[in-house]
C-alpha positions in Angstrom: 166.1 91.0 136.5 168.1 91.2 139.8 169.1 87.9 141.8 168.7 87.5 145.3 172.0 87.3 145.8 173.3 90.5 144.4 175.2 92.8 147.0 173.0 96.2 147.7 175.0 98.3 145.9 174.8 96.6 143.0 171.2 95.9 143.3 170.3 99.6 143.3 173.0 100.5 140.3 170.7 97.6 138.3 167.5 99.6 139.7 168.7 103.1 138.9 169.8 101.8 135.2 166.2 100.1 134.9 164.3 102.8 136.4 166.1 105.7 134.0 165.4 103.4 130.8 161.9 103.1 131.2 161.6 107.1 132.1 163.2 107.7 129.1 160.6 105.8 127.2 157.9 107.1 128.9 159.5 111.1 128.6 160.1 110.3 124.9 156.5 108.5 124.2 158.2 105.6 122.6 155.2 103.3 122.5 156.3 100.1 121.1 159.1 100.0 124.2 155.8 100.2 126.9 152.9 98.0 127.9 149.5 99.4 127.1 148.7 100.3 130.8 151.8 102.4 130.8 151.6 104.4 127.7 149.6 107.5 129.5 151.7 107.4 132.4 153.9 110.2 133.6 157.4 109.6 134.1 157.4 111.9 136.9 154.9 111.7 139.2 154.4 107.8 138.1 157.7 106.3 138.5 160.6 108.6 139.3 158.7 110.3 142.7 157.3 106.8 143.6 160.8 104.7 143.5 162.6 107.4 145.3 160.3 107.7 147.7 160.3 104.1 148.0 163.9 103.8 148.8 164.5 103.9 152.6 167.8 101.8 152.9 170.9 104.1 153.1 172.6 101.7 151.0 170.5 103.4 147.9 171.2 107.2 149.4 173.1 107.8 145.9 170.4 106.1 144.1 167.9 108.6 145.7 170.2 111.5 145.0 170.4 110.4 141.2 166.6 110.0 140.8 165.8 113.3 142.5 168.1 115.1 140.1 166.3 113.6 137.3 163.1 114.1 139.0 164.2 118.4 139.8 165.7 118.1 135.9 162.3 117.4 134.7 159.7 119.3 137.2 161.7 122.6 135.8 161.5 121.9 132.7 157.7 120.9 132.8 157.5 124.4 134.5 159.3 126.2 131.8 157.0 124.5 129.0 154.0 126.7 128.1 152.4 126.0 124.9 151.1 128.6 122.7 147.6 129.1 122.2 146.8 126.9 119.2 144.6 128.2 116.2 142.0 125.9 115.2 140.8 128.2 112.2 140.1 126.4 108.6 139.6 129.4 105.8 139.7 126.6 103.3 136.9 124.7 104.7 134.9 127.4 105.9 134.8 128.6 102.2 133.4 125.1 101.4 130.7 125.4 103.6 129.8 129.0 102.6 129.3 128.2 99.0 127.7 125.1 99.8 125.3 127.4 102.1 125.8 126.0 105.5 126.3 129.2 107.3 127.1 127.6 111.1 129.6 124.9 109.7 131.5 128.3 108.2 131.3 129.8 111.1 132.6 126.9 113.2 135.5 126.4 110.8 136.6 129.7 110.8 136.7 129.9 114.4 140.6 129.6 116.1 139.3 128.2 119.2 136.4 126.2 118.7 136.8 122.4 118.1 133.5 120.7 118.0 130.3 121.7 116.7 126.6 120.2 117.8 124.3 120.3 114.7 120.4 119.4 115.5 119.6 118.5 111.6 116.9 116.1 110.0 118.3 112.6 108.5 119.0 114.2 105.2 120.5 117.3 106.9 122.9 115.0 108.3 123.7 113.1 105.5 124.4 116.1 103.4 126.7 117.5 106.0 128.2 114.1 105.5 128.7 114.0 102.3 130.0 118.1 101.9 133.3 116.9 104.4 133.6 113.1 102.8 133.5 114.5 98.9 134.8 118.4 99.1 137.1 118.8 102.1 140.3 117.0 102.0 140.9 113.9 104.0 141.0 114.2 107.6 140.3 117.6 108.4 136.8 117.3 109.8 135.3 114.3 111.3 131.9 113.6 112.0 129.4 111.2 114.1 125.9 110.6 114.8 125.1 110.8 118.8 121.6 110.3 120.0 118.4 108.4 118.6 115.4 109.0 117.3 114.6 112.4 117.1 117.4 113.7 119.6 119.7 112.0 117.2 122.2 114.9 116.3 125.5 115.5 114.1 128.8 116.4 115.9 131.8 117.9 113.9 135.4 117.7 115.3 138.5 119.3 113.8 141.1 116.4 113.1 144.2 118.3 114.7 142.6 119.4 117.9 142.9 117.6 121.1 140.4 115.8 122.9 139.1 117.8 126.0 139.8 114.4 128.0 143.7 115.1 126.8 143.6 118.8 127.5 142.2 118.0 131.1 145.2 115.2 131.6 147.7 117.9 131.0 146.5 120.2 132.8 146.7 118.0 135.4 150.0 116.5 135.2 151.1 120.0 134.7 149.7 120.9 138.2 151.0 117.9 140.3 154.5 119.0 138.8 153.9 122.4 140.2 152.9 121.1 143.4 156.2 119.2 143.7 158.3 121.8 143.1 156.5 123.5 145.9 156.7 120.5 148.2 160.9 120.3 147.1 161.1 124.4 148.0 162.1 125.6 145.0 158.6 127.3 144.1 156.2 129.3 146.6 152.7 128.8 146.9 150.5 132.0 148.1 146.6 131.6 148.7 145.1 135.0 148.2 141.7 136.7 148.3 141.8 139.6 145.9 140.1 142.6 146.0 136.8 143.4 143.8 136.7 144.7 140.5 138.0 147.9 139.9 140.7 148.0 142.7 143.4 148.1 141.8 146.5 145.6 143.0 149.2 147.8 143.4 151.5 145.2 141.8 154.3 146.5 139.2 154.9 144.0 136.6 157.4 143.3 133.6 158.3 140.8 131.4 160.9 138.6 132.3 162.6 138.0 128.6 165.4 135.5 129.8 162.8 133.2 132.0 160.5 132.4 129.1 158.6 135.9 129.0 157.3 134.8 132.5 155.3 137.7 134.2 157.9 139.0 136.9 156.5 141.0 140.6 159.0 143.5 140.6 157.4 145.1 143.5 154.1 145.6 145.7 153.4 149.0 146.3 152.8 150.3 150.1 148.8 150.9 149.6 148.3 147.5 148.1 145.7 145.3 149.5 148.0 142.5 148.9 151.3 144.1 150.8 152.9 141.3 152.7 151.1 138.6 151.4 153.1 138.1 148.3 156.6 138.7 147.8 158.5 140.9 145.3 161.5 139.6 142.4 159.6 136.7 141.8 158.2 135.1 138.9 154.5 134.0 138.3 154.7 130.3 137.2 150.5 129.4 137.6 147.8 130.6 138.7 144.6 128.7 139.9 141.0 130.0 140.8 137.3 128.8 140.0 136.9 131.4 137.3 139.9 130.5 135.0 140.9 127.2 136.3 144.7 126.3 136.3 146.7 128.3 133.7 150.1 129.1 133.3 150.2 132.9 131.9 152.3 133.0 128.8 152.4 136.6 129.0 152.1 139.6 131.2 148.5 140.4 129.3 147.7 136.8 130.3 148.3 137.6 133.9 146.5 140.8 133.9 143.3 139.2 132.4 143.6 136.6 134.6 143.8 138.7 137.7 140.4 141.2 136.1 138.4 137.7 135.2 139.0 136.6 139.5 138.0 140.1 140.7 135.2 140.1 138.8 134.0 136.0 139.9 131.9 136.0 142.9 134.8 133.8 144.1 137.9 136.1 144.2 140.2 133.0 146.0 143.2 132.9 144.1 146.5 130.2 144.4 149.7 131.6 142.8 152.6 129.4 142.6 156.3 132.0 142.3 159.5 131.1 141.5 162.2 133.0 142.7 164.6 134.5 139.6 166.9 132.3 138.6 165.2 129.1 139.6 163.0 128.5 136.5 165.8 126.9 134.7 166.4 123.4 134.6 
Protein backbone atom coordinates (compact mmCIF):
# COMPACT_ATOMS: atom_id res chain seq x y z
CA UNK A 1 0.00 0.00 0.00
CA UNK A 2 1.40 3.39 -0.98
CA UNK A 3 0.67 6.32 1.35
CA UNK A 4 -0.58 9.69 0.17
CA UNK A 5 2.74 11.30 1.09
CA UNK A 6 4.79 8.93 -1.07
CA UNK A 7 6.97 10.74 -3.61
CA UNK A 8 5.97 10.21 -7.27
CA UNK A 9 9.12 8.26 -8.17
CA UNK A 10 8.65 6.00 -5.14
CA UNK A 11 4.99 5.57 -6.00
CA UNK A 12 5.75 4.33 -9.49
CA UNK A 13 8.49 2.02 -8.22
CA UNK A 14 6.06 0.41 -5.78
CA UNK A 15 3.37 0.27 -8.48
CA UNK A 16 5.71 -1.50 -10.91
CA UNK A 17 6.74 -4.04 -8.27
CA UNK A 18 3.14 -4.79 -7.32
CA UNK A 19 1.98 -5.11 -10.93
CA UNK A 20 4.89 -7.39 -11.84
CA UNK A 21 4.12 -9.63 -8.86
CA UNK A 22 0.46 -10.03 -9.83
CA UNK A 23 1.45 -10.52 -13.48
CA UNK A 24 3.84 -13.32 -12.52
CA UNK A 25 1.12 -15.05 -10.49
CA UNK A 26 -1.32 -14.81 -13.41
CA UNK A 27 1.24 -16.02 -15.94
CA UNK A 28 2.36 -18.96 -13.82
CA UNK A 29 -1.24 -19.71 -12.74
CA UNK A 30 -0.47 -19.52 -9.03
CA UNK A 31 -4.14 -19.71 -8.14
CA UNK A 32 -3.52 -19.69 -4.38
CA UNK A 33 -2.10 -16.17 -4.74
CA UNK A 34 -5.03 -14.82 -6.77
CA UNK A 35 -8.58 -13.81 -5.99
CA UNK A 36 -11.35 -15.95 -7.49
CA UNK A 37 -12.31 -13.26 -10.02
CA UNK A 38 -8.72 -12.93 -11.27
CA UNK A 39 -7.97 -16.61 -11.88
CA UNK A 40 -9.08 -16.63 -15.51
CA UNK A 41 -7.55 -13.31 -16.49
CA UNK A 42 -4.69 -12.72 -18.91
CA UNK A 43 -1.70 -10.95 -17.40
CA UNK A 44 -1.02 -9.02 -20.61
CA UNK A 45 -4.39 -7.74 -21.81
CA UNK A 46 -6.11 -7.57 -18.41
CA UNK A 47 -3.25 -6.11 -16.35
CA UNK A 48 -0.04 -4.90 -17.99
CA UNK A 49 -1.61 -3.06 -20.95
CA UNK A 50 -4.32 -1.25 -18.92
CA UNK A 51 -1.79 -0.14 -16.28
CA UNK A 52 0.64 1.00 -18.98
CA UNK A 53 -2.06 3.00 -20.75
CA UNK A 54 -3.29 4.58 -17.51
CA UNK A 55 0.08 6.16 -16.64
CA UNK A 56 0.03 9.72 -17.98
CA UNK A 57 2.38 11.58 -15.63
CA UNK A 58 5.86 11.96 -17.11
CA UNK A 59 7.27 10.85 -13.74
CA UNK A 60 5.98 7.40 -14.65
CA UNK A 61 7.78 7.16 -18.00
CA UNK A 62 10.40 4.72 -16.74
CA UNK A 63 7.64 2.52 -15.32
CA UNK A 64 5.79 2.65 -18.65
CA UNK A 65 8.97 1.59 -20.44
CA UNK A 66 9.46 -1.31 -18.04
CA UNK A 67 5.85 -2.41 -18.49
CA UNK A 68 6.16 -2.20 -22.28
CA UNK A 69 9.22 -4.44 -22.19
CA UNK A 70 7.24 -7.00 -20.19
CA UNK A 71 4.29 -6.66 -22.57
CA UNK A 72 6.41 -7.19 -25.69
CA UNK A 73 8.24 -10.16 -24.18
CA UNK A 74 4.93 -11.79 -23.25
CA UNK A 75 3.32 -11.08 -26.62
CA UNK A 76 6.23 -12.55 -28.57
CA UNK A 77 6.31 -15.62 -26.32
CA UNK A 78 2.60 -16.08 -26.98
CA UNK A 79 3.06 -15.69 -30.73
CA UNK A 80 5.77 -18.33 -30.76
CA UNK A 81 3.66 -20.87 -28.87
CA UNK A 82 1.71 -23.04 -31.29
CA UNK A 83 0.21 -26.09 -29.63
CA UNK A 84 0.55 -29.38 -31.42
CA UNK A 85 -2.72 -31.08 -32.28
CA UNK A 86 -3.66 -33.31 -29.37
CA UNK A 87 -4.44 -36.98 -29.91
CA UNK A 88 -7.48 -37.97 -27.85
CA UNK A 89 -7.63 -41.59 -29.03
CA UNK A 90 -8.19 -44.12 -26.21
CA UNK A 91 -7.47 -47.55 -27.72
CA UNK A 92 -7.55 -49.52 -24.45
CA UNK A 93 -10.99 -48.17 -23.51
CA UNK A 94 -12.19 -48.56 -27.12
CA UNK A 95 -11.35 -52.26 -26.95
CA UNK A 96 -13.44 -52.60 -23.78
CA UNK A 97 -16.37 -50.94 -25.56
CA UNK A 98 -15.93 -53.25 -28.58
CA UNK A 99 -16.01 -56.37 -26.44
CA UNK A 100 -19.16 -55.09 -24.74
CA UNK A 101 -20.82 -54.53 -28.13
CA UNK A 102 -20.95 -50.70 -28.09
CA UNK A 103 -19.71 -49.83 -31.58
CA UNK A 104 -20.65 -46.12 -31.34
CA UNK A 105 -18.71 -45.76 -28.09
CA UNK A 106 -15.80 -47.73 -29.56
CA UNK A 107 -15.63 -45.45 -32.61
CA UNK A 108 -15.77 -42.35 -30.39
CA UNK A 109 -12.99 -43.61 -28.12
CA UNK A 110 -10.75 -44.45 -31.09
CA UNK A 111 -11.14 -40.97 -32.60
CA UNK A 112 -8.06 -38.76 -32.13
CA UNK A 113 -10.15 -35.57 -32.44
CA UNK A 114 -13.65 -36.21 -31.02
CA UNK A 115 -13.95 -35.33 -27.34
CA UNK A 116 -17.71 -35.60 -26.68
CA UNK A 117 -20.40 -38.05 -27.78
CA UNK A 118 -24.18 -37.79 -27.42
CA UNK A 119 -26.09 -41.08 -27.19
CA UNK A 120 -29.88 -41.28 -27.52
CA UNK A 121 -30.57 -44.37 -25.42
CA UNK A 122 -33.32 -45.76 -23.26
CA UNK A 123 -32.98 -45.53 -19.49
CA UNK A 124 -31.69 -49.10 -19.33
CA UNK A 125 -29.28 -48.38 -22.17
CA UNK A 126 -27.89 -45.33 -20.38
CA UNK A 127 -27.45 -47.34 -17.18
CA UNK A 128 -25.60 -50.05 -19.11
CA UNK A 129 -23.13 -47.49 -20.48
CA UNK A 130 -22.77 -46.02 -16.96
CA UNK A 131 -21.74 -49.46 -15.67
CA UNK A 132 -19.38 -50.01 -18.61
CA UNK A 133 -17.51 -46.78 -17.82
CA UNK A 134 -17.65 -46.97 -14.03
CA UNK A 135 -16.76 -50.62 -13.54
CA UNK A 136 -14.71 -51.70 -16.57
CA UNK A 137 -12.68 -48.61 -17.50
CA UNK A 138 -9.96 -46.94 -15.47
CA UNK A 139 -10.96 -44.09 -13.15
CA UNK A 140 -11.11 -40.56 -14.57
CA UNK A 141 -10.87 -41.59 -18.22
CA UNK A 142 -14.41 -40.88 -19.46
CA UNK A 143 -17.14 -38.80 -17.80
CA UNK A 144 -20.83 -39.44 -18.36
CA UNK A 145 -23.83 -37.22 -17.71
CA UNK A 146 -27.49 -37.32 -18.69
CA UNK A 147 -29.11 -34.26 -20.25
CA UNK A 148 -32.78 -33.43 -20.83
CA UNK A 149 -35.92 -35.04 -19.48
CA UNK A 150 -38.37 -37.76 -20.41
CA UNK A 151 -38.04 -39.16 -23.93
CA UNK A 152 -35.68 -36.36 -24.92
CA UNK A 153 -33.15 -37.38 -22.24
CA UNK A 154 -29.78 -38.44 -23.68
CA UNK A 155 -26.34 -39.45 -22.45
CA UNK A 156 -23.20 -37.34 -22.99
CA UNK A 157 -19.75 -38.93 -22.82
CA UNK A 158 -16.68 -36.71 -22.44
CA UNK A 159 -13.01 -37.68 -22.53
CA UNK A 160 -11.59 -36.44 -19.24
CA UNK A 161 -8.27 -35.13 -20.59
CA UNK A 162 -9.96 -32.99 -23.24
CA UNK A 163 -10.27 -29.25 -22.90
CA UNK A 164 -13.79 -27.92 -22.73
CA UNK A 165 -15.05 -26.01 -25.80
CA UNK A 166 -15.20 -22.84 -23.68
CA UNK A 167 -11.54 -23.22 -22.64
CA UNK A 168 -10.50 -23.70 -26.28
CA UNK A 169 -12.52 -20.62 -27.29
CA UNK A 170 -10.97 -18.48 -24.53
CA UNK A 171 -7.46 -19.55 -25.54
CA UNK A 172 -8.09 -18.63 -29.17
CA UNK A 173 -9.63 -15.28 -28.27
CA UNK A 174 -6.69 -14.47 -26.00
CA UNK A 175 -4.15 -15.42 -28.67
CA UNK A 176 -6.00 -13.30 -31.24
CA UNK A 177 -5.87 -10.29 -28.89
CA UNK A 178 -2.13 -10.80 -28.50
CA UNK A 179 -1.67 -10.79 -32.28
CA UNK A 180 -3.71 -7.62 -32.63
CA UNK A 181 -1.55 -5.89 -30.01
CA UNK A 182 1.60 -6.83 -31.91
CA UNK A 183 0.02 -5.25 -34.98
CA UNK A 184 -0.93 -2.17 -32.94
CA UNK A 185 2.65 -1.84 -31.68
CA UNK A 186 3.97 -2.10 -35.28
CA UNK A 187 5.83 -5.34 -34.63
CA UNK A 188 3.59 -7.40 -36.93
CA UNK A 189 1.58 -6.42 -40.00
CA UNK A 190 -2.00 -7.36 -40.87
CA UNK A 191 -3.35 -7.72 -44.40
CA UNK A 192 -6.95 -8.21 -45.51
CA UNK A 193 -7.11 -10.27 -48.71
CA UNK A 194 -9.69 -11.73 -51.04
CA UNK A 195 -8.39 -15.05 -52.28
CA UNK A 196 -9.16 -16.24 -55.83
CA UNK A 197 -11.53 -19.20 -56.38
CA UNK A 198 -10.53 -22.79 -55.73
CA UNK A 199 -8.20 -24.12 -58.41
CA UNK A 200 -6.47 -20.76 -58.97
CA UNK A 201 -2.81 -20.81 -58.03
CA UNK A 202 -1.85 -18.18 -55.49
CA UNK A 203 1.65 -17.75 -56.88
CA UNK A 204 3.39 -17.80 -53.49
CA UNK A 205 6.81 -19.37 -52.99
CA UNK A 206 6.81 -20.76 -49.46
CA UNK A 207 9.29 -22.52 -47.23
CA UNK A 208 9.44 -23.75 -43.66
CA UNK A 209 11.46 -21.44 -41.44
CA UNK A 210 12.98 -23.87 -38.94
CA UNK A 211 14.71 -21.08 -37.06
CA UNK A 212 11.35 -19.53 -36.21
CA UNK A 213 9.49 -22.56 -34.94
CA UNK A 214 8.55 -24.02 -38.37
CA UNK A 215 6.52 -20.96 -39.32
CA UNK A 216 5.67 -20.68 -43.01
CA UNK A 217 7.84 -18.08 -44.71
CA UNK A 218 6.70 -16.25 -47.85
CA UNK A 219 9.93 -16.24 -49.80
CA UNK A 220 8.51 -14.53 -52.89
CA UNK A 221 5.32 -13.57 -54.69
CA UNK A 222 5.60 -14.48 -58.38
CA UNK A 223 4.96 -11.79 -60.99
CA UNK A 224 1.62 -13.12 -62.26
CA UNK A 225 0.24 -13.92 -58.79
CA UNK A 226 -3.32 -12.67 -58.03
CA UNK A 227 -1.84 -11.49 -54.72
CA UNK A 228 0.96 -9.48 -56.33
CA UNK A 229 1.46 -6.15 -54.51
CA UNK A 230 -1.06 -7.20 -51.83
CA UNK A 231 1.30 -9.01 -49.44
CA UNK A 232 5.04 -8.68 -48.84
CA UNK A 233 7.76 -11.26 -49.19
CA UNK A 234 10.46 -12.25 -46.71
CA UNK A 235 7.90 -12.52 -43.91
CA UNK A 236 6.58 -15.37 -41.78
CA UNK A 237 2.87 -16.15 -41.48
CA UNK A 238 1.94 -15.90 -37.81
CA UNK A 239 -1.83 -16.32 -38.03
CA UNK A 240 -4.76 -16.60 -40.45
CA UNK A 241 -8.40 -15.75 -39.89
CA UNK A 242 -11.43 -16.41 -42.11
CA UNK A 243 -14.98 -17.64 -41.83
CA UNK A 244 -14.01 -21.05 -43.21
CA UNK A 245 -11.16 -21.66 -40.76
CA UNK A 246 -11.71 -19.34 -37.80
CA UNK A 247 -8.54 -18.01 -36.16
CA UNK A 248 -5.60 -20.37 -36.65
CA UNK A 249 -1.84 -20.40 -36.19
CA UNK A 250 -0.50 -22.78 -38.86
CA UNK A 251 1.92 -25.25 -37.30
CA UNK A 252 3.51 -26.20 -40.63
CA UNK A 253 3.59 -25.30 -44.30
CA UNK A 254 1.06 -28.10 -44.89
CA UNK A 255 -1.32 -26.44 -42.42
CA UNK A 256 -0.88 -23.11 -44.22
CA UNK A 257 -1.59 -24.54 -47.66
CA UNK A 258 -4.64 -26.44 -46.39
CA UNK A 259 -6.00 -23.26 -44.75
CA UNK A 260 -5.59 -21.33 -48.00
CA UNK A 261 -7.43 -24.11 -49.83
CA UNK A 262 -10.36 -24.10 -47.41
CA UNK A 263 -10.80 -20.34 -47.80
CA UNK A 264 -10.60 -20.59 -51.59
CA UNK A 265 -13.29 -23.28 -51.55
CA UNK A 266 -15.61 -21.31 -49.24
CA UNK A 267 -18.36 -18.90 -50.23
CA UNK A 268 -16.53 -16.04 -48.50
CA UNK A 269 -12.93 -15.81 -49.61
CA UNK A 270 -12.01 -12.96 -47.24
CA UNK A 271 -8.83 -13.70 -45.30
CA UNK A 272 -6.94 -11.78 -42.64
CA UNK A 273 -3.25 -12.60 -42.47
CA UNK A 274 -0.84 -11.46 -39.76
CA UNK A 275 2.83 -11.66 -40.71
CA UNK A 276 6.12 -10.90 -39.04
CA UNK A 277 9.32 -9.78 -40.74
CA UNK A 278 12.04 -12.38 -40.36
CA UNK A 279 13.87 -11.93 -37.09
CA UNK A 280 11.04 -10.25 -35.19
CA UNK A 281 9.09 -13.30 -34.03
CA UNK A 282 11.50 -14.23 -31.26
CA UNK A 283 11.29 -12.63 -27.85
